N, C-alpha and C positions, 0 to 999 in steps of 0.2 A: 504494500500500500504506500503510495506516495504522499508525502506531507505537503500541504500547501504552505508557502512562505507566510510567516506571520506579518500582519500589517500593523504598523505602529499607528496609534491614534494620536493625532495632534490635538490635545485637549484645549489649548488656547484658541485654535481656530474653531473648534466645536463650540466652546463657550462664547466666543465672539459672535458666531452665527446665531446661537440661541438668544443672546442679548438683542441682536438686531431684529429677530423675528418677534420678540415680545415687546419691543419698544412702543409700538402704537397702543398697547393695552396697559402699560405700566400705571397710569393714573387711576384707571378703574380697579386694577388689582390692588394697588396700595390702598385705595379707598375702601375696598371690600374688607381687607384685613384690618385696617385701622378702625373701621366702624364696629367690627366684631369685638375687638379688644376694648374699645371705648364702652360698648354696651355692657361688657362684663364688669366694668367698674373696677373697684379695688381688689376684687377677687382675681381678676386677670385671666389669662388663658395660656396654656402651653402651646407649643407649635402643633402637637398632635391634636389638641382640642380645637385649634384654629382650622385644621384640615376638616374636622367634622362640622364645625359651625359654618364654614364658608363653602364646603363641598369642593374644595380645591385639593389637588394632589400635593404631597410633600415637596416635590421638585419645583412646584410653583410657590408654595408657602415659604420655604426656608430662605430663598434668595430675597424675596420681598420683605421678610422680617429683618434680614441683615440690612437692607436698604433703609427701612423705616427706623431701625436703631441708629444708623449713621446719620439720618436726617433729624434725629432726636425727637421723633414723634412717638416712639415706643421706648420703654426702658425696662430693665430687669427689676422685678420686685424684690429680689433677694430670697424669695420662697421657691420651693420645688414641690412638684407633685408627681406621683407615680403614674407611669404610662400604662397602656394595656399590656405591654410586654413585661412590666414590672420594674423598668428602669426609672430613675428619677429624671425629671425634666424641669428646666427653668420656666418660671411663670413670668409672662410679659404683661405689662400694664401700659395704658396710654398715658402720656406725660401729664395731662391735666386731670387724670382720674384718681390721683393720690388722695 
C-alpha cells in the first residue's frame, strides 16, 4: 500500500481566510453574545453556557468572546462553574453588569 504524502496545513492562512469570511457578520455575532451575557447579569455565563443560550457553535463563540474581552465589553468574574464534561470553566460577565 502506498502512502500519500502528508500535506502541511498553513494555519495562519486558514485563520486569515476564516476571519475574512466572518467579517461581515462580526457585529451581529458580538451583539448576540454580549446580549446573552448582559441578560445573565451578575450570574454571568461560561463559554459552554453561551453556546447553549445563543445556539452558536464553540468555534464561533470562543473567538468572539476573546474579541469582546479585548474590547473590554466582557470581563472574567473570577468565578468558575462546572461544565457538562465536569471541567471547571471561567464565568464571563458584561462590564456594566457588576
